[in-house]
Backbone as CSV, one residue per row, in Angstrom:
resi,resn,N_x,N_y,N_z,CA_x,CA_y,CA_z,C_x,C_y,C_z
1,MET,0.700,-1.169,-0.056,0.101,-0.090,0.106,0.826,1.237,-0.098
2,GLN,0.650,2.362,-0.968,1.358,3.495,-0.910,0.676,4.410,-0.258
3,VAL,1.209,5.583,0.213,0.797,6.307,1.137,1.378,7.764,0.198
4,ALA,0.136,8.743,-0.053,0.540,9.887,-0.603,1.449,10.962,0.084
5,LYS,2.152,11.440,-0.802,3.225,12.453,0.057,2.950,13.189,0.962
6,GLU,1.520,13.836,0.680,0.987,14.837,1.587,0.885,14.421,2.936
7,THR,-0.105,12.889,2.772,-0.086,12.114,4.213,1.106,11.696,4.815
8,LEU,2.154,11.297,4.046,3.309,11.197,4.679,3.748,12.128,5.285
9,ALA,3.762,13.276,4.957,4.491,14.683,5.460,3.712,14.957,6.653
10,GLU,2.379,14.574,6.832,1.592,14.934,7.843,1.507,13.927,9.031
11,LEU,2.107,12.696,8.813,1.809,11.612,9.448,2.668,11.701,10.989
12,PRO,3.832,12.287,10.846,4.415,12.226,12.090,3.888,13.375,13.081
13,ALA,3.511,14.343,12.622,2.435,15.143,13.480,1.231,14.772,14.210
14,GLN,0.688,13.995,13.127,-0.472,13.500,13.636,-0.376,12.413,14.483
15,LEU,0.769,11.377,14.357,1.082,10.494,15.231,1.516,10.815,16.661
16,ARG,2.521,11.962,16.669,2.803,12.439,17.774,1.870,13.012,18.740
17,LEU,0.932,13.963,17.834,-0.182,14.306,18.794,-1.304,13.325,19.221
18,GLY,-1.719,12.264,18.461,-2.258,11.084,18.886,-1.639,10.373,20.176
19,ILE,-0.388,10.185,20.004,0.336,9.377,20.965,0.158,10.310,22.315
20,MET,0.533,11.426,22.200,0.589,12.571,23.305,-0.613,12.668,23.907
21,ARG,-1.700,12.580,23.143,-3.170,12.560,23.950,-3.526,11.256,24.687
22,LEU,-3.028,10.272,23.823,-3.235,8.944,24.608,-2.563,8.694,26.009
23,ALA,-1.169,8.780,25.700,-0.329,9.124,27.045,-0.838,9.935,28.177
24,ARG,-1.577,11.043,27.830,-1.917,12.119,28.929,-3.047,11.572,29.447
25,ARG,-4.015,11.004,28.750,-5.251,10.152,29.211,-4.868,9.056,29.966
26,LEU,-3.855,8.190,29.648,-3.609,7.095,30.426,-2.839,7.404,31.672
27,ARG,-1.857,8.599,31.784,-1.493,9.281,33.029,-2.675,9.550,33.893
28,GLN,-3.756,9.817,33.394,-5.013,10.443,34.377,-5.674,9.288,34.892
29,GLU,-5.393,7.882,34.351,-5.845,6.694,35.175,-4.856,6.064,36.089
30,THR,-3.873,6.790,36.390,-2.799,6.465,37.366,-3.271,7.113,38.706
31,PRO,-3.528,6.092,39.844,-3.566,6.694,41.203,-2.761,7.823,41.779
32,GLY,-3.352,8.821,42.431,-2.463,9.869,42.540,-1.298,9.819,43.481
33,ARG,-0.838,8.725,43.927,0.228,8.431,44.929,1.596,9.033,44.282
34,ILE,1.676,8.740,43.142,3.266,8.957,42.663,3.108,9.897,41.132
35,THR,4.152,10.505,41.078,4.440,11.310,39.720,4.465,10.515,38.775
36,PRO,4.526,11.020,37.392,4.832,10.264,36.117,6.190,9.937,36.070
37,SER,7.144,10.910,36.618,8.638,10.444,36.695,8.853,9.281,37.743
38,MET,8.165,9.462,38.718,8.326,8.106,39.767,7.864,6.886,39.228
39,GLN,6.673,6.883,38.474,6.018,5.667,38.071,6.947,5.200,36.882
40,SER,7.579,5.849,36.071,8.285,5.465,34.963,9.616,5.179,35.756
41,ALA,10.368,5.435,36.537,11.457,5.009,37.361,10.986,3.634,37.735
42,LEU,10.082,3.487,38.378,9.489,2.176,39.150,9.491,1.303,38.091
43,ALA,8.661,1.745,36.913,8.591,0.717,35.924,9.793,0.194,35.298
44,VAL,10.690,0.954,35.324,12.102,0.599,34.640,12.727,-0.241,35.687
45,LEU,12.911,-0.144,36.949,13.455,-0.927,37.974,12.472,-2.403,37.986
46,ASP,11.348,-2.274,37.824,10.507,-3.554,37.681,10.876,-4.453,36.464
47,ARG,11.220,-3.776,35.353,11.416,-4.411,34.280,13.108,-4.859,34.261
48,HIS,13.931,-4.097,34.772,15.462,-4.465,34.623,15.888,-5.029,35.740
49,GLY,15.281,-4.809,36.914,15.928,-5.544,38.300,16.472,-4.520,38.882
50,PRO,17.263,-4.926,40.044,17.940,-4.039,40.844,18.928,-3.111,39.725
51,LEU,18.986,-1.897,40.113,19.950,-0.900,39.216,20.783,0.215,40.208
52,THR,21.516,0.605,39.683,22.507,1.896,40.545,21.732,2.926,40.305
53,LEU,21.758,4.036,40.756,21.225,5.322,40.375,21.781,5.793,39.033
54,GLY,23.030,5.559,38.747,23.540,6.088,37.507,22.908,5.210,36.415
55,GLU,22.729,3.948,36.463,22.080,2.845,35.637,20.782,3.474,35.320
56,LEU,19.884,3.432,36.360,18.606,4.156,36.347,18.495,5.686,35.598
57,ALA,19.228,6.391,35.970,19.436,7.925,35.392,19.549,7.552,33.749
58,ALA,20.665,6.805,33.409,20.807,6.448,31.928,19.462,5.837,31.161
59,LEU,19.045,4.950,32.049,17.966,4.350,31.133,16.681,5.235,31.100
60,GLU,16.576,5.950,31.820,15.505,7.058,32.255,15.736,8.189,31.256
61,ARG,16.862,8.512,30.971,17.522,9.733,30.238,17.341,10.984,30.831
62,VAL,17.932,11.023,32.046,17.504,11.826,33.243,18.862,12.346,33.807
63,ALA,19.099,13.597,34.188,20.431,13.791,34.745,20.515,13.094,36.177
64,PRO,21.912,12.552,36.594,21.945,11.780,37.927,21.064,12.648,39.185
65,PRO,21.319,13.892,39.131,20.649,14.708,40.489,19.273,14.636,40.354
66,SER,18.595,14.560,39.290,17.177,14.414,39.014,16.841,12.990,39.433
67,MET,17.581,12.005,39.158,17.210,10.585,39.527,17.447,10.255,40.996
68,THR,18.459,11.042,41.689,18.492,10.888,42.901,17.275,11.423,43.795
69,ARG,16.851,12.679,43.153,15.515,13.231,43.946,14.502,12.143,43.850
70,ILE,14.414,11.529,42.656,13.219,10.738,42.216,13.313,9.280,43.105
71,ALA,14.663,9.058,43.024,14.719,7.579,43.940,14.426,7.763,45.453
72,ALA,14.859,8.873,45.945,14.488,9.356,47.427,12.993,9.424,47.734
73,ARG,12.304,9.854,46.905,10.869,10.053,46.941,10.256,8.704,46.762
74,LEU,10.874,7.878,45.924,10.171,6.379,45.914,10.646,5.723,47.223
75,GLU,12.027,5.742,47.679,12.309,5.297,48.815,11.590,5.730,49.891
76,GLU,11.359,6.945,50.326,10.447,7.425,51.198,8.867,6.668,51.190
77,ALA,8.442,6.784,50.132,7.048,6.148,49.816,7.133,4.672,50.099
78,GLY,8.224,4.032,50.225,8.363,2.680,50.377,8.117,1.908,49.115
79,LEU,8.306,2.366,48.119,7.909,1.855,47.039,9.290,1.190,46.142
80,VAL,10.478,1.428,46.740,11.941,0.817,46.545,12.616,0.418,47.795
81,VAL,13.471,-0.235,47.473,14.533,-0.547,48.726,15.966,-0.257,48.099
82,ARG,16.671,0.043,48.908,18.064,0.277,48.543,19.016,-0.808,49.279
83,THR,19.836,-1.461,48.311,20.635,-2.345,48.919,22.190,-2.245,48.655
84,VAL,23.143,-2.567,49.569,24.421,-2.332,49.300,25.009,-3.604,48.550
85,ASP,25.884,-3.129,47.445,26.476,-4.279,46.589,27.333,-5.173,47.387
86,ALA,27.261,-6.527,47.331,28.059,-7.446,48.095,29.457,-7.299,47.600
87,VAL,29.867,-7.373,46.523,31.129,-6.894,45.850,31.903,-5.629,46.279
88,ASP,31.070,-4.665,45.983,31.638,-3.262,46.093,30.591,-2.413,47.100
89,ARG,31.125,-2.486,48.422,30.171,-1.988,49.277,30.062,-0.142,49.165
90,ARG,30.602,0.367,48.196,30.465,1.734,47.729,29.072,2.131,46.970
91,VAL,28.702,0.769,46.130,27.620,0.979,45.274,26.491,0.271,46.175
92,ALA,25.114,1.107,45.806,23.969,0.827,46.171,22.900,0.542,45.039
93,ARG,22.318,-0.521,45.046,21.153,-0.626,43.843,19.688,-0.596,44.548
94,MET,18.905,-0.078,43.637,17.633,0.092,44.060,16.766,-1.011,43.504
95,ALA,15.643,-1.484,44.240,14.881,-2.587,43.597,13.304,-2.304,44.098
96,VAL,12.541,-2.714,43.133,11.154,-2.381,43.587,10.789,-3.256,44.714
97,SER,9.996,-2.570,45.961,9.606,-3.172,47.151,8.157,-3.986,46.644
98,ALA,7.741,-4.674,47.576,6.537,-5.379,47.390,5.273,-4.419,47.331
99,GLU,5.505,-3.410,47.978,4.589,-2.234,47.997,4.616,-1.734,46.469
100,GLY,5.729,-1.675,46.089,6.027,-0.933,44.731,5.503,-1.955,43.761
101,VAL,5.603,-3.306,43.783,4.876,-4.057,42.891,3.460,-4.143,42.841
102,THR,2.948,-3.918,43.902,1.539,-3.876,44.312,0.926,-2.651,43.527
103,LEU,1.738,-1.410,43.674,1.399,-0.125,43.037,1.338,-0.305,41.610
104,LEU,2.483,-0.820,41.147,2.465,-1.030,39.675,1.337,-2.018,39.101
105,LYS,0.977,-2.728,39.613,-0.180,-3.954,39.537,-1.354,-2.801,39.397
106,GLU,-1.421,-2.059,40.072,-2.724,-1.300,40.360,-2.631,-0.090,38.998
107,VAL,-1.698,0.331,38.946,-1.609,1.470,37.863,-1.810,0.814,36.370
108,ARG,-1.064,-0.280,36.191,-1.220,-0.897,35.049,-2.649,-1.527,34.774
109,GLY,-3.295,-1.785,35.805,-4.659,-2.422,35.825,-5.550,-1.360,35.522
110,ALA,-5.521,-0.251,36.140,-6.478,0.771,35.823,-6.065,1.431,34.252
111,ARG,-5.112,1.383,34.046,-4.602,1.775,32.596,-5.252,0.715,31.540
112,ASP,-5.091,-0.534,31.883,-5.596,-1.678,31.154,-7.093,-1.657,30.833
113,ALA,-7.647,-1.179,32.145,-9.194,-1.377,32.139,-9.829,0.004,31.408
114,TYR,-8.960,1.092,31.308,-9.468,2.129,30.561,-9.538,1.934,29.144
115,LEU,-8.252,1.101,28.753,-8.024,0.774,27.203,-9.112,-0.122,26.704
116,ALA,-9.188,-1.160,27.604,-10.326,-2.193,27.305,-11.442,-1.439,27.176
117,LYS,-12.021,-0.832,28.207,-13.247,-0.179,27.877,-13.640,0.454,26.622
118,ARG,-12.416,1.432,26.349,-12.352,2.117,24.975,-12.533,1.111,23.762
119,LEU,-11.618,0.041,23.906,-11.490,-0.983,22.617,-12.886,-1.645,22.493
120,ARG,-13.598,-1.816,23.610,-15.033,-2.466,23.292,-15.797,-1.642,22.219
121,SER,-15.712,-0.546,22.028,-16.434,0.281,20.992,-15.631,0.174,19.636
122,PHE,-14.919,-0.416,19.517,-14.129,-0.734,18.334,-14.766,-1.949,17.668
123,THR,-14.698,-1.855,16.321,-15.185,-3.438,15.552,-13.869,-4.193,15.656
124,PRO,-14.332,-5.461,15.338,-13.231,-6.467,15.281,-11.939,-6.019,14.350
125,GLU,-12.552,-5.446,13.380,-11.583,-5.125,12.179,-10.643,-3.870,12.765
126,GLU,-11.344,-3.085,13.365,-10.489,-2.174,13.989,-9.328,-2.505,14.940
127,ARG,-9.829,-3.321,16.002,-9.063,-4.166,16.734,-7.726,-4.595,16.129
128,ALA,-8.074,-5.563,14.857,-7.269,-6.086,14.387,-6.126,-5.243,13.717
129,VAL,-6.592,-4.053,13.286,-5.662,-3.029,12.834,-4.761,-2.714,13.710
130,LEU,-5.260,-2.094,14.926,-4.462,-1.758,16.114,-3.622,-3.046,16.396
131,ALA,-3.950,-4.255,16.353,-2.935,-5.312,16.850,-1.806,-5.590,15.828
132,GLN,-1.956,-5.298,14.461,-1.108,-5.312,13.489,-0.163,-4.208,13.734
133,ALA,-0.570,-3.031,14.108,0.273,-1.947,14.385,1.243,-1.966,15.350
134,LEU,0.953,-2.768,16.340,1.817,-2.784,17.657,3.206,-2.972,17.429
135,PRO,3.629,-3.907,16.556,5.046,-3.941,16.254,5.732,-2.766,15.927
136,LEU,5.028,-2.198,15.003,5.563,-0.722,14.517,5.649,0.217,15.310
137,ILE,4.503,0.215,16.439,4.676,1.420,17.462,5.865,0.998,18.266
138,GLU,5.996,-0.323,18.704,7.269,-0.534,19.545,8.544,-0.303,18.782
139,ARG,8.537,-0.231,17.610,9.769,0.210,16.826,9.870,1.658,16.889
140,LEU,8.944,2.361,16.736,9.228,3.824,17.075,9.800,4.110,18.459
141,THR,9.741,3.457,19.345,10.247,3.736,20.741,11.775,3.630,20.715
142,GLY,12.208,2.749,19.727,13.736,2.690,19.444,14.264,1.464,20.541
143,ASP,13.339,0.926,21.454,13.427,-0.007,22.291,13.816,-1.504,21.775
144,VAL,12.949,-1.556,20.604,13.074,-2.966,19.849,13.532,-2.830,18.408
145,PRO,14.252,-3.839,18.079,15.112,-3.710,16.861,14.183,-3.665,15.648
């Protein structure tokens, strides 16, 4: 299928706008206990396992001082635990606590429920189109080859 040049030229802006609106709407479904940056850092720790603050800052693409503040807030809320590295006692690693895992499940459940409710109004064909587009959307993030 070929796309007209005009459509191709408009696609990045339309895609950006649509994704931003969806992301904003999904953030509204998050229980108000944590900020989006805290939730993102918590999700990265959940996905990658225990990390140093430097590793977490690099994965989140934020400055180390910003990550230090985010991690401190997560630790104060009991959502992460800090452990000292067994080999190098100068290194500390952050990991998601049991309470953090529970919160992530709540957040993800609320967001999934919102999407499931919205998707019920789509036809089976429309849902199939979205399912087919998922690998392409993943490639846009740059996280998947």
